[in-house]
VOZAVEX-916801 format. One record per residue (C-alpha): residue number from 0; residue in one letter; y, x, z. Coordinates in Angstrom, 2 decimals. Layout:
! VOZAVEX-916801
(rec NUM 'A' (Y X Z)) ...
! end
This chain:
! VOZAVEX-916801
(rec 0 'M' (0.07 0.11 -0.12)) (rec 1 'G' (3.25 1.58 -1.16)) (rec 2 'L' (6.87 1.13 -0.67)) (rec 3 'C' (9.36 2.86 -3.07)) (rec 4 'I' (13.28 3.08 -2.11)) (rec 5 'I' (15.61 3.39 -4.68)) (rec 6 'G' (19.09 4.58 -3.93)) (rec 7 'S' (21.90 6.94 -5.01)) (rec 8 'E' (21.41 9.55 -2.32)) (rec 9 'K' (19.38 10.65 0.83)) (rec 10 'S' (22.08 9.12 3.68)) (rec 11 'E' (21.18 9.16 7.29)) (rec 12 'S' (20.41 5.23 6.92)) (rec 13 'N' (18.06 5.83 3.92)) (rec 14 'L' (16.60 9.11 5.69)) (rec 15 'K' (15.98 6.69 8.58)) (rec 16 'L' (14.48 3.89 6.45)) (rec 17 'L' (11.92 6.80 4.97)) (rec 18 'E' (10.88 7.82 8.39)) (rec 19 'E' (10.05 4.42 9.65)) (rec 20 'S' (8.39 3.30 6.43)) (rec 21 'K' (5.90 6.33 6.73)) (rec 22 'K' (4.96 4.51 9.90)) (rec 23 'K' (3.95 1.54 8.23)) (rec 24 'F' (2.99 2.34 4.31)) (rec 25 'A' (0.31 4.24 3.26)) (rec 26 'S' (2.49 5.80 0.70)) (rec 27 'V' (6.14 5.97 0.78)) (rec 28 'F' (8.78 7.22 -2.23)) (rec 29 'F' (12.40 7.64 -2.39)) (rec 30 'V' (13.69 7.23 -6.04)) (rec 31 'P' (17.89 8.40 -6.74)) (rec 32 'V' (18.54 5.65 -9.03)) (rec 33 'E' (20.75 8.30 -11.05)) (rec 34 'G' (17.07 9.60 -12.38)) (rec 35 'I' (15.40 6.63 -13.41)) (rec 36 'R' (14.65 5.77 -16.98)) (rec 37 'I' (14.11 2.25 -18.49)) (rec 38 'G' (12.48 2.20 -21.67)) (rec 39 'L' (11.95 -1.58 -23.78)) (rec 40 'G' (8.91 0.00 -26.22)) (rec 41 'K' (5.62 -1.75 -26.50)) (rec 42 'T' (5.79 -2.56 -23.03)) (rec 43 'F' (8.66 -2.32 -20.11)) (rec 44 'S' (8.60 0.93 -18.79)) (rec 45 'I' (10.28 2.02 -15.70)) (rec 46 'T' (9.80 5.50 -14.49)) (rec 47 'Y' (11.36 8.50 -12.39)) (rec 48 'R' (9.98 12.00 -13.64)) (rec 49 'S' (6.31 11.40 -14.03)) (rec 50 'S' (6.14 8.37 -11.81)) (rec 51 'D' (5.54 4.82 -12.88)) (rec 52 'L' (7.75 2.57 -10.52)) (rec 53 'S' (6.30 -0.28 -11.63)) (rec 54 'K' (2.84 0.33 -10.01)) (rec 55 'F' (4.41 0.28 -6.44)) (rec 56 'D' (3.58 -2.67 -4.39)) (rec 57 'A' (7.27 -3.12 -2.79)) (rec 58 'I' (10.76 -2.13 -3.56)) (rec 59 'Y' (13.61 -1.74 -1.26)) (rec 60 'P' (16.62 -1.16 -3.65)) (rec 61 'R' (19.46 0.00 -1.61)) (rec 62 'I' (22.10 0.99 -4.71)) (rec 63 'P' (25.52 0.99 -4.30)) (rec 64 'S' (27.94 -1.45 -5.33)) (rec 65 'Q' (29.33 0.09 -8.32)) (rec 66 'L' (25.94 0.05 -9.80)) (rec 67 'Y' (24.93 -3.56 -9.22)) (rec 68 'S' (25.04 -4.34 -12.59)) (rec 69 'Y' (22.38 -2.10 -13.52)) (rec 70 'A' (20.53 -2.78 -10.56)) (rec 71 'Y' (20.32 -6.23 -12.00)) (rec 72 'Q' (18.76 -5.10 -15.14)) (rec 73 'L' (16.67 -2.62 -13.29)) (rec 74 'I' (14.90 -4.75 -10.65)) (rec 75 'S' (14.49 -7.60 -13.46)) (rec 76 'L' (12.31 -5.68 -15.28)) (rec 77 'L' (9.84 -4.99 -12.01)) (rec 78 'P' (6.58 -6.80 -12.67)) (rec 79 'S' (6.32 -10.30 -10.75)) (rec 80 'D' (3.58 -9.34 -8.21)) (rec 81 'T' (6.14 -6.45 -7.14)) (rec 82 'Y' (7.79 -7.39 -3.35)) (rec 83 'T' (11.61 -6.68 -3.90)) (rec 84 'P' (13.21 -8.30 -0.77)) (rec 85 'I' (16.84 -8.49 -2.86)) (rec 86 'K' (16.09 -10.50 -6.01)) (rec 87 'P' (17.78 -9.45 -9.44)) (rec 88 'I' (19.90 -12.33 -9.88)) (rec 89 'T' (21.63 -11.09 -6.30)) (rec 90 'F' (22.88 -7.86 -7.76)) (rec 91 'L' (24.29 -9.89 -10.58)) (rec 92 'I' (25.97 -12.38 -8.40)) (rec 93 'A' (27.24 -9.69 -6.23)) (rec 94 'S' (28.55 -7.00 -8.94)) (rec 95 'D' (31.83 -8.97 -9.23)) (rec 96 'R' (33.31 -10.27 -5.78)) (rec 97 'F' (35.50 -13.06 -7.35)) (rec 98 'F' (32.59 -14.32 -9.15)) (rec 99 'L' (30.36 -14.05 -5.92)) (rec 100 'L' (32.77 -16.37 -3.68)) (rec 101 'S' (33.20 -18.20 -6.45)) (rec 102 'V' (29.43 -19.13 -6.67)) (rec 103 'L' (29.21 -19.37 -2.85)) (rec 104 'R' (32.17 -22.04 -3.13)) (rec 105 'K' (29.97 -24.31 -5.71)) (rec 106 'R' (26.93 -24.10 -3.16)) (rec 107 'N' (29.35 -25.96 -0.18)) (rec 108 'I' (29.77 -22.32 1.34)) (rec 109 'P' (33.24 -21.50 2.62)) (rec 110 'T' (35.29 -18.60 1.65)) (rec 111 'L' (38.27 -17.05 1.75)) (rec 112 'D' (41.18 -18.04 -0.33)) (rec 113 'I' (41.00 -15.88 -3.62)) (rec 114 'H' (42.98 -15.67 -7.23)) (rec 115 'L' (42.08 -14.34 -10.23)) (rec 116 'A' (44.57 -13.67 -13.41)) (rec 117 'R' (44.24 -11.98 -16.33)) (rec 118 'T' (48.02 -11.29 -17.26)) (rec 119 'P' (51.04 -10.18 -15.05)) (rec 120 'K' (52.65 -13.80 -15.96)) (rec 121 'A' (49.54 -15.50 -14.62)) (rec 122 'A' (49.22 -13.47 -11.38)) (rec 123 'C' (54.09 -13.87 -10.47)) (rec 124 'A' (52.57 -17.92 -11.47)) (rec 125 'I' (49.72 -17.48 -8.52)) (rec 126 'T' (52.33 -15.84 -6.10)) (rec 127 'E' (55.04 -19.19 -6.83)) (rec 128 'E' (52.07 -21.23 -5.01)) (rec 129 'I' (50.83 -19.47 -2.19)) (rec 130 'D' (52.22 -18.04 1.16)) (rec 131 'F' (52.84 -14.58 1.92)) (rec 132 'P' (51.66 -12.05 3.19)) (rec 133 'L' (49.27 -11.03 0.18)) (rec 134 'I' (47.02 -8.24 -0.80)) (rec 135 'I' (46.81 -7.56 -4.46)) (rec 136 'R' (44.23 -5.60 -6.28)) (rec 137 'I' (42.15 -4.67 -9.24)) (rec 138 'P' (38.50 -6.39 -9.56)) (rec 139 'G' (35.95 -3.36 -8.55)) (rec 140 'K' (38.77 -1.41 -6.18)) (rec 141 'K' (38.61 -1.53 -2.28)) (rec 142 'T' (42.48 -0.35 -2.02)) (rec 143 'G' (44.78 -3.44 -2.10)) (rec 144 'M' (48.43 -3.17 -1.83)) (rec 145 'I' (50.18 -5.59 0.38)) (rec 146 'A' (53.50 -7.86 -0.23)) (rec 147 'K' (55.28 -9.69 1.98)) (rec 148 'T' (57.83 -11.11 -0.68)) (rec 149 'R' (57.90 -12.41 -3.99)) (rec 150 'N' (60.18 -9.33 -5.17)) (rec 151 'E' (57.57 -6.90 -3.71)) (rec 152 'A' (54.54 -9.09 -5.41)) (rec 153 'K' (56.36 -8.62 -8.80)) (rec 154 'S' (56.47 -5.31 -8.60)) (rec 155 'I' (53.17 -4.42 -7.58)) (rec 156 'I' (52.20 -6.89 -10.45)) (rec 157 'D' (54.07 -5.38 -12.94)) (rec 158 'A' (52.66 -1.84 -12.10)) (rec 159 'L' (49.00 -3.01 -12.11)) (rec 160 'G' (50.02 -4.56 -15.76)) (rec 161 'S' (50.60 -1.65 -17.22)) (rec 162 'L' (46.90 -0.55 -16.36)) (rec 163 'K' (45.79 -3.94 -18.59)) (rec 164 'Q' (43.52 -4.76 -15.95)) (rec 165 'Q' (43.04 -8.10 -14.28)) (rec 166 'I' (44.46 -9.01 -10.74)) (rec 167 'L' (43.10 -10.30 -7.79)) (rec 168 'I' (45.06 -11.98 -5.41)) (rec 169 'E' (44.06 -12.97 -2.02)) (rec 170 'Q' (45.38 -14.13 1.73)) (rec 171 'P' (44.64 -11.52 4.15)) (rec 172 'V' (42.57 -12.75 6.75)) (rec 173 'K' (43.05 -11.67 10.94)) (rec 174 'D' (39.32 -10.50 11.38)) (rec 175 'V' (35.92 -9.87 9.97)) (rec 176 'V' (32.25 -10.01 11.61)) (rec 177 'S' (29.91 -8.01 10.26)) (rec 178 'V' (26.59 -10.20 10.28)) (rec 179 'Y' (23.08 -8.38 9.03)) (rec 180 'V' (20.58 -10.92 8.07)) (rec 181 'A' (16.96 -10.34 7.29)) (rec 182 'G' (15.31 -13.26 6.37)) (rec 183 'R' (16.13 -15.66 9.26)) (rec 184 'D' (16.98 -13.52 11.88)) (rec 185 'V' (20.05 -11.82 12.47)) (rec 186 'L' (19.33 -8.62 13.33)) (rec 187 'A' (22.71 -7.31 14.59)) (rec 188 'S' (26.86 -8.32 14.30)) (rec 189 'I' (29.66 -6.38 14.90)) (rec 190 'K' (33.34 -7.15 14.94)) (rec 191 'K' (36.19 -4.74 13.03)) (rec 192 'K' (39.35 -3.79 15.22)) (rec 193 'T' (42.01 -2.66 12.76)) (rec 194 'N' (45.90 -2.49 13.00)) (rec 195 'E' (45.81 -2.75 9.02)) (rec 196 'V' (46.51 -5.67 6.96)) (rec 197 'D' (43.49 -5.11 4.97)) (rec 198 'V' (41.08 -6.01 7.53)) (rec 199 'I' (37.86 -6.64 5.13)) (rec 200 'F' (38.34 -3.20 3.14)) (rec 201 'E' (40.19 -0.73 5.67)) (rec 202 'K' (38.72 1.43 8.21)) (rec 203 'G' (38.54 0.54 11.92)) (rec 204 'H' (36.62 0.40 15.00)) (rec 205 'Y' (33.77 -1.86 15.69)) (rec 206 'K' (32.23 -3.36 18.42)) (rec 207 'S' (29.14 -5.23 19.44)) (rec 208 'H' (29.84 -9.07 18.90)) (rec 209 'K' (27.92 -11.96 19.62)) (rec 210 'I' (28.08 -14.80 16.93)) (rec 211 'D' (28.13 -18.61 17.27)) (rec 212 'V' (25.33 -21.12 15.97)) (rec 213 'E' (27.98 -22.05 13.00)) (rec 214 'T' (28.60 -18.33 12.14)) (rec 215 'K' (24.81 -17.76 12.12)) (rec 216 'H' (24.30 -20.88 10.07)) (rec 217 'L' (26.72 -19.45 7.49)) (rec 218 'A' (25.22 -16.35 7.35)) (rec 219 'F' (21.95 -17.58 6.65)) (rec 220 'E' (23.07 -20.09 4.03)) (rec 221 'T' (24.77 -17.43 2.17)) (rec 222 'A' (21.94 -15.39 2.31)) (rec 223 'H' (19.96 -18.24 0.80)) (rec 224 'A' (22.51 -18.77 -1.57)) (rec 225 'I' (22.34 -15.41 -3.58)) (rec 226 'G' (18.69 -14.81 -3.18)) (rec 227 'A' (18.99 -11.97 -0.16)) (rec 228 'E' (16.62 -11.49 2.24)) (rec 229 'I' (18.27 -8.36 3.67)) (rec 230 'V' (22.00 -8.28 3.70)) (rec 231 'R' (25.32 -7.55 5.45)) (rec 232 'I' (27.29 -10.63 5.00)) (rec 233 'D' (31.28 -9.98 6.34)) (rec 234 'I' (32.73 -13.36 7.85)) (rec 235 'S' (36.36 -14.18 8.82)) (rec 236 'Q' (36.35 -16.51 11.80)) (rec 237 'N' (39.94 -17.59 11.91)) (rec 238 'G' (40.55 -21.37 11.15)) (rec 239 'G' (36.59 -21.53 11.00)) (rec 240 'P' (33.96 -19.09 9.70)) (rec 241 'K' (34.21 -18.17 5.98)) (rec 242 'V' (32.51 -15.48 3.82)) (rec 243 'V' (35.24 -12.80 2.54)) (rec 244 'N' (32.24 -10.08 1.31)) (rec 245 'I' (28.63 -9.19 1.19)) (rec 246 'D' (27.15 -5.72 0.71)) (rec 247 'L' (23.08 -5.22 -0.26)) (rec 248 'N' (23.25 -1.60 0.40)) (rec 249 'P' (25.28 -1.43 4.15)) (rec 250 'D' (25.14 1.66 6.41)) (rec 251 'L' (22.76 1.22 9.15)) (rec 252 'V' (23.64 4.12 11.44)) (rec 253 'L' (27.15 2.93 12.76)) (rec 254 'P' (25.70 -0.77 13.76)) (rec 255 'S' (22.37 0.94 15.35)) (rec 256 'K' (24.78 3.10 17.23)) (rec 257 'I' (26.86 0.54 18.28)) (rec 258 'T' (24.39 -2.69 19.43)) (rec 259 'G' (21.62 -0.06 20.51)) (rec 260 'I' (19.58 -2.01 17.95)) (rec 261 'D' (17.02 0.27 15.17)) (rec 262 'M' (18.25 -1.58 12.44)) (rec 263 'P' (15.97 0.86 9.69)) (rec 264 'K' (12.87 -0.10 12.11)) (rec 265 'N' (13.65 -3.72 11.93)) (rec 266 'I' (14.20 -3.87 8.33)) (rec 267 'I' (10.95 -1.92 7.61)) (rec 268 'N' (8.84 -4.26 10.08)) (rec 269 'Y' (10.86 -6.81 8.15)) (rec 270 'I' (9.43 -5.58 4.56)) (rec 271 'Y' (6.20 -4.58 5.95)) (rec 272 'D' (5.49 -8.11 6.99)) (rec 273 'N' (6.77 -10.28 4.42)) (rec 274 'Y' (5.29 -8.29 1.64)) (rec 275 'R' (1.94 -8.77 3.42)) (rec 276 'R' (2.55 -12.66 3.55)) (rec 277 'Y' (3.86 -12.44 0.23)) (rec 278 'K' (0.84 -10.69 -1.16)) (rec 279 'E' (-1.85 -13.09 1.25)) (rec 280 'K' (-0.34 -16.38 -0.65)) (rec 281 'P' (-3.17 -17.99 -2.45)) (rec 282 'L' (-2.15 -17.38 -6.20)) (rec 283 'L' (-1.91 -20.93 -7.13)) (rec 284 'I' (1.00 -21.42 -4.26)) (rec 285 'K' (2.46 -18.57 -6.03)) (rec 286 'F' (2.32 -19.46 -9.45)) (rec 287 'F' (4.20 -23.05 -8.19)) (rec 288 'E' (6.68 -21.40 -6.30)) (rec 289 'D' (7.74 -18.85 -9.18)) (rec 290 'A' (7.83 -21.44 -11.24)) (rec 291 'K' (10.11 -23.76 -8.87)) (rec 292 'S' (12.21 -21.02 -8.49)) (rec 293 'V' (12.82 -20.60 -12.45)) (rec 294 'V' (13.93 -24.23 -12.73)) (rec 295 'K' (16.03 -23.98 -9.61)) (rec 296 'E' (17.81 -20.56 -11.38)) (rec 297 'V' (18.24 -22.31 -14.71)) (rec 298 'F' (20.28 -25.22 -13.21)) (rec 299 'K' (21.83 -22.76 -10.72)) (rec 300 'E' (23.22 -20.80 -14.02)) (rec 301 'K' (24.18 -24.32 -15.72)) (rec 302 'H' (26.21 -25.11 -12.95)) (rec 303 'M' (27.92 -21.57 -13.02)) (rec 304 'L' (28.78 -21.72 -16.33)) 
! end
């Protein structure tokens, strides 16, 4: 029984996952995503050096956000009987933050208010309809600029417009709680403290935080809506819990230190236990579940278009 962890580097989190994996799985392999080759010949091929990744029983993708679109292509080509705790569609949905939040809204999950414009003129029109202060950024970039007045917003938008990029405009949130989910369990939750206006992406200090039932339910619903069994969900609790971001490749060392919970161990235990349940399902049940999943995904895509 083998587990393959796909990541961008042997970070401290990935090394601890590998260490725990060796206690559970007969064979464990770490593969840098940059070295993977995908082939569309007579059959699909997914290889790293001389290793055929499609032969692994379970694959845990720890792929950074800038490669989510590639991760969708990679994971979607794995054999149907390969267990992975993150579905291919999850990476596609999460590859663009505005798209992610719009998908969640369509599935009746509360999110922060956010706006997208393709031109400076359209972006300036948005600023006339919402309250200040605002955070203005380019999609895919964590760094945002704060605008306290309409004139400041126009200056920032004009500067970004010269880059011929789309523009994201969002109102800042006052707090962020990061909830680490594995299936129907919350492994840990930590709250960020910072003096910066852009609480979501700026650095800050963290402390262990006990979430209420409503926030826990929102975390589970979000994970289920995007097809992720293992995920970090960032939630603002100001004015009622709402999703502000997710991370499919979160750091596991920091929350472990803050909460005293061994995150890598718990995640590997979850993967091992659910892999076993996945493999032990009768073939007929798996067939009907797969068919049902495909039909649901088709309908979801129709609603998203």
